C-alpha positions in Angstrom: 41.8 9.6 -10.6 39.8 6.4 -10.8 38.7 6.8 -7.2 37.6 10.3 -7.8 35.6 9.3 -10.9 34.1 6.4 -8.9 33.1 8.8 -6.1 31.5 11.2 -8.6 29.6 8.3 -10.2 28.3 7.1 -6.8 27.2 10.7 -5.8 25.4 11.1 -9.1 23.7 7.8 -8.7 22.6 8.7 -5.2 21.2 12.0 -6.3 19.3 10.3 -9.1 17.8 7.8 -6.7 16.8 10.4 -4.2 15.1 12.6 -6.8 13.6 9.8 -8.9 10.5 9.7 -6.7 9.3 13.1 -8.1 10.6 12.8 -11.7 8.5 13.2 -14.8 6.4 10.1 -15.6 6.2 8.8 -12.0 3.0 8.2 -10.1 2.3 8.5 -6.4 -0.5 6.8 -4.5 -1.4 7.3 -0.9 -3.3 9.9 1.2 -3.5 11.8 4.4 -5.3 11.7 7.7 -6.1 14.6 10.1 -7.6 15.1 13.5 -8.3 18.1 15.7 -10.0 19.0 18.9 -11.0 22.3 20.6 -12.4 22.6 24.1 -13.9 25.5 26.1 -14.3 25.0 29.9 -15.4 28.1 31.7 -14.5 28.7 35.3 -18.1 29.4 36.4 -20.3 26.7 34.9 -23.4 28.0 36.7 -23.5 31.0 34.3 -21.8 29.7 31.2 -21.6 26.4 29.3 -18.8 24.3 28.0 -18.2 23.4 24.4 -16.2 20.9 22.5 -15.4 20.6 18.7 -13.7 17.7 17.0 -12.9 16.9 13.4 -11.6 13.9 11.5 -10.7 13.4 7.9 -9.1 10.8 5.6 -8.3 11.5 2.0 -6.9 8.8 -0.4 -5.1 10.4 -3.4 -3.4 9.4 -6.6 -1.2 11.8 -8.6 1.0 11.7 -11.7 4.1 13.8 -12.3 3.7 15.6 -15.5 7.1 17.3 -15.1 9.9 17.1 -12.5 8.5 17.8 -9.0 5.1 18.8 -10.4 2.2 16.3 -9.7 -1.5 16.6 -10.6 -4.0 14.2 -9.2 -7.4 13.4 -7.7 -8.5 13.0 -4.1 -11.6 11.3 -2.6 -12.1 11.9 1.1 -14.4 11.6 4.1 -14.8 14.3 6.7 -16.6 14.3 10.0 -17.1 17.1 12.5 -18.9 17.2 15.8 -19.8 20.2 17.9 -21.2 19.9 21.4 -22.2 22.8 23.6 -23.9 23.0 27.0 -25.9 26.0 28.2 -27.0 26.7 31.8 -29.6 29.4 32.5 -32.7 30.0 34.6 -36.3 30.8 33.8 -37.8 32.4 36.8 -36.3 30.3 39.7 -36.0 27.1 37.6 -32.6 26.1 36.3 -32.5 24.9 32.7 -29.7 22.8 31.2 -29.6 22.2 27.5 -27.1 20.3 25.3 -26.7 20.9 21.6 -25.0 18.3 19.4 -24.2 18.9 15.7 -22.7 16.3 13.5 -21.6 16.9 10.0 -20.5 14.0 7.8 -19.5 14.4 4.2 -17.7 12.8 1.2 -15.6 15.0 -1.0 -13.9 14.6 -4.4 -11.7 17.0 -6.3 -8.3 17.6 -8.0 -5.1 18.7 -6.4 -1.8 20.2 -7.7 1.5 19.7 -5.8 5.0 21.0 -6.4 8.1 19.8 -4.6 11.3 21.7 -3.7 14.4 19.6 -2.9 16.0 20.3 0.5 18.3 17.2 1.0 18.4 13.7 -0.4 15.6 12.6 1.9 13.7 15.8 2.6 11.5 17.8 0.3 9.3 20.8 0.9 6.0 21.0 -1.0 3.1 23.2 -1.6 -0.3 21.7 -2.5 -3.5 23.4 -3.9 -6.7 21.5 -3.4 -10.1 22.0 -5.0 -13.1 19.8 -4.1 -16.8 19.5 -3.6 -18.3 17.8 -0.6 -21.8 16.3 -0.2 -23.0 15.5 3.2 -25.6 15.6 6.0 -25.9 17.8 9.1 -27.6 16.2 12.1 -28.5 18.7 14.9 -30.2 17.7 18.1 -31.2 19.7 21.2 -32.0 18.1 24.5 -32.4 19.4 28.1 -34.4 19.8 31.2 -37.8 21.4 31.7 -41.0 20.9 29.8 -39.9 22.1 26.4 -40.4 20.6 23.0 -36.8 19.8 22.1 -36.4 18.8 18.4 -33.8 17.2 16.1 -33.3 18.2 12.5 -31.4 16.9 9.5 -30.3 18.9 6.6 -28.3 18.2 3.4 -25.2 20.3 2.5 -23.1 21.0 -0.5 -19.7 22.6 0.2 -17.1 24.0 -2.2 -13.6 24.1 -0.9 -10.3 25.6 -2.0 -7.1 25.5 0.0 -3.3 25.8 0.0 -1.4 23.5 2.3 2.5 23.5 2.6 4.3 20.6 4.1 7.4 18.4 4.3 8.0 15.0 2.8 10.6 12.5 4.3 11.7 9.6 2.2 13.0 6.8 4.5 13.1 4.5 1.6 13.4 4.9 -2.2 9.7 4.7 -2.9 8.1 5.6 0.3 7.3 9.1 1.7 6.0 10.2 5.1 4.5 13.7 5.0 3.3 16.4 7.4 1.3 19.3 6.0 -0.5 22.3 7.6 -3.4 24.5 6.5 -2.2 27.9 5.3 -5.1 29.4 3.3 -8.7 28.1 2.9 -12.0 29.2 1.4 -15.3 27.4 1.8 -18.8 28.0 0.6 -21.6 25.9 1.9 -25.3 25.6 0.9 -27.6 23.7 3.2 -31.3 22.8 3.1 -33.7 20.4 4.7 -33.9 16.8 3.5 -37.1 15.0 2.4 -38.2 14.5 6.0 -37.3 17.9 7.2 -38.9 20.3 4.7 -39.3 23.0 7.4 -35.6 23.3 8.1 -34.4 26.8 7.2 -32.0 26.8 4.1 -28.9 28.9 4.5 -25.6 29.8 2.8 -22.3 30.3 4.5 -18.9 31.5 3.4 -15.6 31.2 5.4 -12.0 32.3 4.7 -9.0 31.6 6.8 -5.3 32.6 6.4 -2.4 31.7 8.6 -0.2 28.7 9.2 -1.8 26.5 11.8 0.6 23.9 13.2 -2.0 22.7 15.7 -4.0 21.2 12.8 -1.5 18.9 11.1 -2.2 16.2 8.5 -0.2 13.1 8.4 0.3 11.5 5.0 1.9 8.4 3.4 2.7 8.0 -0.3 4.1 5.3 -2.5 6.1 6.5 -5.5 6.6 4.3 -8.6 
C-alpha cells in the first residue's frame, strides 16, 4: 500500500512539474525566428526571366499566463524580404536584360494571445493569434542594358497584420521550450508612399489574405518559463 501511495505521489509530482510551465502566474520570455525562399528558373531563359524571393524575421516576445495554459503578451520584431527578378526581351534586334531588386525592411510591434493543449508530459500543442503594426522602408532598383534611364526609388510603408499560427512546444527541461509553428491564416493591409526624397513615388494600398497550413514556412522558437 505504501509503495502504491508513493507511486501516486511521484506521478502527481511529475504531472505538476510538467504542467507548471503554463500555469497561472507564470511568465515566458523568448521568441521565434523564420526564413523562407522561393525560386523560379524557367527552362528557356531567352524568353523568360528568373526570379527569387527570400524572407527573414526574428520576433522576441514576453508573455504572462493569466490562467492555466492561456498567455497574453507583446512581441517586437524585425522583418526583411527581398525579391529579385530578371527579364529578357528584345527591342527591334537589340536584346535587353533588366534586373529588378526590391528590399523591404520593417520593425513591428503588437500583442499576441496563446493557448496550450497538453499532449504528453513534454509535448504541448498551441494556437497563437498575433496582431501587429509594422513600419518600414521599401527600396526598389532597376538596372539593365541599353540606353535607358533606370531609376531607384524609396518609399515608406505602414502595414497592419493579423494572423493565427498553430504549433508544437517541446519541453526538454523544466523551464525551457523548443517550438515549431506554421502559418495557417493571415491578413495584411499595407499603405505605402514616397519618402521625403522621393515625392513623385506613387502611393498605393494593398490587401492580402491567405489561408492554409504551410509547413514549408516554419518558425523556430525558444522560450524560458519561470
